[in-house]
N, C-alpha and C positions, 0 to 999 in steps of 0.2 A: 909578399902575397904567395899563397900556396900555388904550386905549379898548375893544379887543375883550374884555379881562378884565372891565372895568367893565360892558360890555353883558351879558356872560355872567352876572355876579352880580346885576345889576338885573333881568334877565329871569326869574331864578329866585328872586327875593325874598331874596337873601342880602346885598345891598348897598342903600344909599340915597344920594341926593345931598342935601347941605345946602349950598346955594350952589354953590360950585365944589369943595367937599370931598366925597370919597368916604368913606363910613362904613359900618360894619356895619348891617344892617337892625335894626329894633327887635326882631324875633323872634330874630335871631342873638344880639343883646346879652342878651336874656332867657335864652337857652339857655346861654351861657357863664357868665352870672351864677349860674344855678342849679348849674352844674357847679363853680364856685368855692365855693359854699356847701357842696356835697356833699364837696368835698375837705377843707374845714376840719372838717366834722362827723366825718369819718373820722380826723381827727388827723394828716393828712399835713403834712409840713414846708412852710413858706411859700415856700421856695426849693428848686427841684430842676429843673435844666436849663431848658428853654424850655417848661415845662408850659402857660403861658398861650397860647402859639402852638399847642401840641399840642391843647388843648381847643377852640381856635377852628377848627383844621383838621378835627378830628373832628366838630364841630357842623356845619360846611359839608358834609362828606361824608354825614353822617346826613340832613341836610335834602335833599340831592340824591337820596339813595336810588338808585333805578334811572334817574333822569333825569340821571345823572352824564355820560352821553354828550354830548359836545360836541366841537367841533373842537379839535384840539390848540392852534390859534392862540388859542383862547378860554380853555381850561382852564389852560394853562401860565402865562400872565400873571396869571390870577385867583389861583391857589394860590401862585405865586411872590411875590405882593405882599400876601397875606392877613395876614402878620405886621405889616406897616406899617399896614394898614387897622385891625387890632385895636388897635394902639398909638394911632393918631389917635382912634379911637372912645373908648378908655379916657381919653385926655386930655380929651376933651369932656365925658365923664360926670363926671370928677373936678372939672372946672371948675364944674359945677352946685353942688357942695358947697363950693366955694371952697377946696379943699385945695391947689390949684395952678392953673396956667394954661399953655396952649400958646402958644408964640410960633411964628413960621413954621417953624423947624426944630428946636425943642426944647421940652421940658416943664420948667417951673420950679415947685418946691414953694413954696407960700405961706409967706413968712417967719414969719407968726404961727402957722401950723400947725407949722412946724419948731420954733419957740421953745417951743410948748406940749409937743411931743414931747420935746424936750431936758429941759424941766423935769420931766416925768413920769419920765424915766430917772433923774434925780437923786433924785426922791422914792422910787424903789424901793429905793435903797440896796443895790445888788447887792454881794454878797460877793466879794472877790477870789478868783481861782482857779476860778471856775465854768467849766464847759466851754463852748466856743463855741456848741455846739448849744443848751445851756440859756439862754445869753445871748440867742441869736437868738430862741428861743421867747418869752422875756420881752419882748424889744423888739417882736416882732410883736404880742404881746398888747396892748401899749401902743398901737401904731400902729392896730390894728384897732378898739380902743375909741374912739380919737380920731376915726377916720374915721366911725364910727357916730354919735358926738356931733355932728360937723360936718354930717353929713347931716340929723340930727334938727333942727338949728338952721337950716340954710341951704336944704335941699332935701328935706323930709320925704316928698314923693311918690315919691322915688327911693331911699329908704333900703334897698330890697331889693338895690341894687347895692353896698352898703357893703363886703361881703366881697370882691367882685371888685376894687374900687378899692383896698382895703387891700393885697391881694396885688399889684396893679399897682404901687402906690407903693413897696412894700417891695422888689419885684424891680427897680424902676427905681433905687432908692437903691443896691441891690447892684451893678447893672450899671455905675453911674457911680463906684463905689468909695467912696461915702459910707458905706454900711452897714458894710462891713468895718472902716473906720476907727472908727466908733462902737462896733461890737462889741468891738474891741480895747480901746478906752478903758473901756467899761463892764465888761469882764472884769477890769480892774484894780481895780475897786471905786469907790465914790462918794468924795466929798471927805473923809468922815470916816475913810477907811481909812488 
């Protein structure tokens, strides 16, 4: 993020610095985490456009309220890079539960987490011919429960972020093409089919 965007976010409590990394402030993280929980309570699908970015932008706009006035040179770089800042923040929060880790330019799912996820898929014994929407719902339910379990085991103080991180990981897998491949395989049914 451009320094003027960082300064804009820092001065309004929307961002924080951790070393040389720019992340969402704790308050912003809490806000988007609550919105992720609300989304799931309403039964909304885990994947729909860039909703994680949308809830982050909305949270920033709501936090700014009437103090949104800033110089264009500050606000444009702030909002233009808010999606990347949200991504980096979610990577760091996911690391606390050990479900994955961030390398300089990418996020990697913990192989043990992935192995457990894959095993749970096989255990569900999905019936062939299920709609992709139903398969996706089942896969997300597995992912969400595993994220909660890993938070309970590795970072119980931050379990309140489990829904946000489950959505983050699930959408990350979708964006990288991993989830569509797993959905296709799962819709064919388990090994007994």
